[in-house]
C-alpha positions in Angstrom: 35.9 16.7 23.0 33.3 19.5 22.5 30.7 19.3 19.8 31.8 21.1 16.6 29.9 22.9 13.9 30.6 22.8 10.2 32.0 26.3 10.5 34.5 25.3 13.2 35.9 22.1 11.6 39.6 21.7 11.2 41.2 21.4 7.8 42.1 17.7 8.5 38.4 17.0 9.4 37.2 18.6 6.1 39.7 16.8 4.1 38.8 13.4 5.7 35.1 14.0 5.0 35.8 15.1 1.4 37.8 12.0 0.7 35.1 9.8 2.3 32.4 11.4 0.1 34.5 11.0 -3.0 35.0 7.4 -2.3 31.3 6.8 -1.5 30.0 8.2 -4.8 30.6 5.1 -6.9 28.6 3.0 -4.3 25.5 5.3 -4.2 23.3 3.1 -6.3 23.6 0.3 -3.9 23.3 2.6 -0.9 20.1 4.1 -2.3 18.5 0.6 -2.5 19.6 0.0 1.1 17.9 3.2 2.2 14.7 2.4 0.3 14.5 -1.0 1.7 14.9 0.4 5.2 12.2 3.0 4.6 9.6 0.5 3.3 10.4 -2.0 6.1 9.9 0.6 8.8 6.9 2.4 7.4 4.1 -0.3 6.9 1.7 2.1 5.4 4.0 3.0 2.6 2.7 1.4 -0.7 5.2 -1.1 -2.1 4.4 0.2 -5.6 6.4 3.3 -4.5 9.6 1.4 -4.0 11.2 2.4 -7.3 10.3 6.0 -6.7 11.8 5.8 -3.2 15.1 4.5 -4.7 15.2 7.4 -7.2 14.6 9.9 -4.5 17.2 8.4 -2.2 19.7 8.3 -5.0 19.2 11.9 -5.9 19.5 13.1 -2.2 22.4 11.1 -1.2 24.2 12.0 -4.5 23.6 15.6 -3.7 24.9 15.2 -0.2 28.1 13.4 -1.3 28.9 16.0 -4.0 28.3 18.9 -1.5 30.5 17.2 1.1 33.2 16.5 -1.5 33.1 20.1 -2.7 32.9 21.5 0.9 29.6 23.3 0.2 27.6 24.7 3.1 24.5 22.5 3.7 21.9 25.3 4.1 22.4 26.2 0.4 20.9 22.9 -0.7 17.7 22.8 -2.8 15.6 19.6 -3.1 16.5 17.5 -6.1 13.8 17.2 -8.9 13.5 13.5 -8.0 12.7 14.4 -4.4 10.1 16.9 -5.5 8.5 14.3 -7.7 8.5 11.8 -4.8 6.6 14.3 -2.6 3.9 14.7 -5.3 3.6 10.9 -5.5 2.7 10.7 -1.9 -0.2 13.0 -2.6 -1.4 10.8 -5.5 -1.2 7.7 -3.4 -3.2 9.4 -0.6 -0.3 9.4 1.9 0.0 12.2 4.5 2.9 14.5 4.8 3.8 13.0 8.2 4.7 9.7 6.4 6.9 11.6 3.9 8.7 13.3 6.9 9.1 9.8 8.5 10.6 8.5 5.3 13.2 11.2 5.5 14.0 10.5 9.1 14.6 6.8 8.4 16.7 7.6 5.3 18.7 10.1 7.3 19.5 7.6 10.1 20.6 4.9 7.6 22.7 7.2 5.5 24.5 8.8 8.4 25.3 5.3 9.7 26.7 4.5 6.3 29.0 7.5 6.3 30.1 6.9 9.8 31.1 3.3 8.9 33.2 4.6 6.0 34.8 7.2 8.2 35.6 4.6 10.9 37.5 2.5 8.3 39.4 5.5 6.7 40.3 7.6 9.8 42.7 6.0 12.3 43.2 8.9 14.7 40.5 8.7 17.4 40.2 12.5 17.9 40.0 13.2 14.2 37.4 10.4 13.9 35.3 12.0 16.6 35.6 15.3 14.9 34.5 14.0 11.5 31.6 12.1 13.0 30.4 15.3 14.8 31.0 17.3 11.6 28.8 14.9 9.4 26.1 14.8 12.0 26.0 18.6 12.3 26.1 19.0 8.5 23.1 16.8 7.9 20.6 18.8 10.0 20.7 22.0 8.0 20.7 20.0 4.8 17.5 18.2 5.8 15.9 21.5 6.9 16.7 23.1 3.5 15.5 20.1 1.4 12.4 19.4 3.6 11.3 23.0 3.0 11.3 22.4 -0.7 9.5 19.0 -0.6 6.9 20.3 1.9 6.0 23.2 -0.5 5.9 20.6 -3.4 3.6 18.3 -1.4 1.2 21.1 -0.3 1.0 22.6 -3.8 0.3 19.2 -5.3 -2.2 18.4 -2.6 -4.1 21.6 -3.2 -4.1 21.0 -6.9 -5.1 17.3 -6.5 -7.9 18.1 -4.1 -9.3 20.9 -6.2 -9.0 18.7 -9.4 -10.7 15.8 -7.7 -13.3 17.9 -6.1 -14.1 19.7 -9.4 -14.5 16.4 -11.2 -16.8 15.1 -8.5 -18.8 18.3 -8.5 -19.2 18.3 -12.3 -20.4 14.6 -12.2 -22.8 15.2 -9.3 -24.3 18.3 -11.1 -24.8 16.2 -14.2 -26.6 13.5 -12.1 -28.8 16.1 -10.4 -29.9 17.9 -13.5 -30.7 14.6 -15.2 -28.1 14.8 -18.0 -26.2 11.7 -16.6 -28.2 8.5 -16.7 -25.4 5.9 -17.0 -25.2 4.7 -13.5 -22.1 2.5 -13.9 -20.0 5.1 -15.6 -21.0 7.8 -13.1 -20.1 5.4 -10.2 -16.7 4.9 -11.7 -16.1 8.6 -12.0 -17.3 9.4 -8.5 -15.7 6.3 -6.9 -19.0 5.9 -5.2 -21.5 3.1 -6.1 -24.8 4.5 -7.2 -26.6 1.1 -7.6 -27.7 1.0 -3.9 -29.7 3.0 -1.3 -28.7 6.6 -0.6 -29.4 9.1 2.1 -28.6 12.6 1.1 -27.7 15.3 3.6 -26.9 19.0 3.4 -24.7 20.6 6.1 -24.2 24.4 6.3 -23.2 27.3 8.4 -24.3 30.9 8.5 -22.8 34.0 6.8 -20.1 35.6 8.9 -19.1 32.4 10.7 -15.4 31.5 10.6 -14.6 29.8 7.3 -11.3 28.2 8.2 -11.7 24.5 8.2 -15.5 24.7 7.9 -15.8 22.2 5.1 -13.6 19.8 6.9 -15.9 20.1 10.0 -18.9 19.5 7.8 -17.3 16.4 6.3 -16.7 15.0 9.8 -20.4 15.6 10.6 -21.4 13.7 7.4 -19.2 10.8 8.4 -20.6 10.8 11.9 -24.1 10.5 10.5 -22.8 7.8 8.1 -21.8 5.8 11.1 -25.1 6.4 12.9 -27.0 5.1 9.8 -24.6 2.2 9.4 -23.5 3.4 6.0 -20.6 1.9 4.0 -19.1 5.2 2.8 -20.0 8.8 2.0 -19.6 11.0 -1.0 -19.0 14.7 0.0 -19.2 17.6 -2.4 -18.7 21.2 -1.2 -21.3 23.7 -2.5 -19.4 26.9 -1.8 -17.4 27.8 1.3 -20.1 27.2 4.0 -22.2 24.3 2.5 -21.6 20.6 2.0 -23.7 18.2 0.1 -23.2 14.5 1.0 -24.6 11.1 0.1 -24.3 8.1 2.4 -24.3 4.8 0.8 -26.2 2.0 2.5 -26.6 -1.7 1.9 -30.1 -1.7 3.1 -32.8 0.9 4.0 -32.2 1.9 7.6 -34.9 1.4 10.2 -37.3 4.3 10.5 -36.4 4.6 14.2 -32.7 5.2 13.3 -33.7 7.9 10.9 -35.9 9.6 13.5 -33.1 9.3 16.1 -31.1 11.8 14.0 -33.3 14.5 15.4 -32.0 13.8 18.8 -28.3 14.0 17.9 -27.9 17.8 17.9 -24.5 17.4 19.7 -23.3 16.0 16.4 -23.7 19.3 14.6 -22.9 22.1 17.0 -22.4 25.3 15.1 -24.0 23.8 11.9 -27.4 22.9 10.6 -28.2 19.6 8.8 -31.0 18.6 6.5 -31.5 14.9 5.7 -33.4 13.4 2.9 -35.2 10.0 3.0 -33.5 6.8 1.7 -34.0 6.1 -2.0 -32.4 3.6 -4.4 -30.2 4.0 -7.5 -29.3 7.1 -9.5 -32.8 8.4 -9.3 -32.8 7.9 -5.5 -29.5 9.8 -5.4 -31.2 12.7 -7.0 -34.5 12.5 -5.1 -33.0 12.2 -1.6 -30.9 15.3 -2.4 -34.0 17.2 -3.5 -35.7 16.2 -0.2 -32.7 17.4 1.8 -32.8 20.8 0.0 -36.5 21.1 0.8 -35.8 20.3 4.5 -33.0 22.9 4.4 -35.5 25.4 3.1 -37.8 24.7 6.1 -35.0 25.1 8.5 -34.1 28.4 7.0 -37.8 29.5 7.0 -38.2 28.6 10.6 -34.9 30.1 11.6 -33.8 27.1 13.5 -30.8 27.5 15.8 -27.4 26.0 15.0 -27.3 22.3 15.9 -30.7 21.6 14.3 -31.2 18.4 12.3 -34.2 18.4 10.1 -35.4 15.1 8.5 -37.4 15.4 5.4 -40.0 13.0 6.7 -40.6 15.4 9.6 -40.9 18.6 7.6 -42.3 17.4 4.2 -45.7 18.8 4.9 -44.4 22.2 6.0 -42.2 22.3 2.9 -45.1 21.5 0.6 -47.4 24.1 2.3 -44.8 26.8 2.2 -43.7 26.4 -1.4 -45.4 29.8 -1.9 -44.6 31.6 1.3 -46.8 34.7 0.5 -49.9 32.6 -0.1 -49.2 30.4 2.9 -49.0 33.6 5.0 -52.3 34.9 3.6 -54.0 31.6 4.2 -52.9 31.5 7.9 -54.1 35.1 8.4 -57.5 34.4 6.8 -58.1 31.3 8.8 -56.9 32.6 12.2 -58.2 36.1 12.1 -57.7 37.7 15.5 -56.2 34.4 16.8 -53.1 35.2 14.7 -52.4 38.6 16.4 -48.8 39.2 17.3 -49.4 39.4 21.1 -48.3 37.2 23.9 -51.8 36.3 24.9 -52.8 35.3 21.3 -49.7 33.2 20.9 -50.4 31.4 24.2 -53.9 30.6 23.2 -52.9 29.6 19.7 -50.2 27.3 21.0 -52.6 25.7 23.4 -55.2 25.2 20.7 -52.6 23.5 18.4 -51.6 21.0 21.2 -55.3 20.4 22.0 -56.1 19.5 18.4 -52.9 17.4 18.1 -54.0 15.5 21.2 -57.4 14.6 19.6 -59.3 17.4 21.4 -58.5 15.9 24.8 -58.2 18.4 27.6 -56.5 15.9 29.8 -53.7 15.0 27.4 -53.2 18.6 26.3 -52.9 19.7 30.0 -50.4 16.9 30.7 -48.3 17.9 27.6 -48.4 21.6 28.4 -47.9 21.2 32.2 -50.9 23.2 33.0 -54.3 22.6 34.7 -57.2 21.2 32.6 -59.3 24.2 33.3 -56.5 26.5 31.8 -56.6 24.5 28.6 -60.5 24.6 28.6 -60.4 28.4 29.1 -57.9 29.0 26.3 -59.7 26.7 23.9 -63.0 28.6 24.5 -61.2 31.9 24.1 -59.6 30.6 20.9 -63.2 30.0 19.5 -64.1 33.5 20.3 -61.1 35.0 18.5 -61.8 32.7 15.5 -65.4 33.7 15.3 -66.5 30.1 15.2 -66.2 26.9 17.3 -62.8 25.1 17.2 -64.7 21.9 16.0 -65.3 23.6 12.7 -62.8 23.5 9.8 -60.3 21.6 11.9 -58.1 20.6 9.0 -57.8 24.2 7.8 -57.3 25.3 11.4 -54.5 22.9 12.2 -52.7 23.8 9.0 -53.1 27.5 9.7 -51.8 27.1 13.3 -48.7 25.2 12.0 -48.1 27.8 9.3 -48.4 30.7 11.7 -45.8 29.1 14.0 -43.3 28.6 11.2 -43.8 31.9 9.4 -43.7 33.9 12.7 -40.0 32.9 12.9 -39.2 33.3 9.3 -37.4 36.1 7.6 -39.8 38.5 5.8 -38.2 37.7 2.5 -37.9 33.9 3.0 -38.5 31.9 -0.1 
């Protein structure tokens, strides 16, 4: 016979279902245990400590179903029982995803429908009427589940948001206390953060720019932090949002990573497409936690000062000198201007000559190595170096330390914002 809906059920069908529901009510405690056992058997990730809560939620749901069927109430009018709402919140507290909660309802639905159909098969002798009652119960259950799952989903999401904000707020407060030096109890702070402080740490700061899409940004930054954690061979990472577009993170390490691994981070720009990353050096203990973060912040300032493109990874060890020398940006700018004179002019020719001179000095005043690095002829390097001396007003061999610093500062400050600090 054709599939029927709850609205088209015959009086005999409704009566048979009502009688079955009435008879089932005294057995619901045992049925609830049956459902809970099936749910925990089929969902391996479900914590066994939740078993009693599962029983209570099942009992409340199947009790409501039985009463609504007995009283011939339309299923779409159902609201999630308080026990079911509590159960959804417990999933959040146990760190379980909403998909697991939905799976629990699917398993419970299958087992309970099977139980009702067994009862109907015993009570209804007429085959046509039995088929109609089976179809009726199956059709009735789907709008019931839709109505109840709407409520438990809202309860889950609200609890998750509250839980995440609460946990994040506690972590942020504890981290601020460590960074400002007001927390010195390493063991107690570790317990609060659920992150061991008595080991080696590498701090990172990940951020985006104003105006970029904010949806999911912190989640993306956390994935970047965990990617770097894996690169460094870390055991875990503590992530703390600093606003909507910035994340601070600490990677816990058993041992100090090889310098080569740290340097390799510079070549992993694909890791951070659309973001910028600053990395502190490894340091130990609660003081190292603080120091590495301070280094990451300094590296971040250098990235901002040099207006590096998204995808840039700045390691403190690579930019520490620049950070030190640009602590006072105005004084750094005046120093570069005084040392370079006409060589610091904002023209293409002066920039080419300055860039060549910088490479020449970095290569130990070797025309051959500088030419190879720049991909030009040695005579071109020689001409530009000679021209640089003319623009400086003295031979390039003089005041080489001051000259190299001024060339580096000019390159960084040329890209910086006028008000960079």
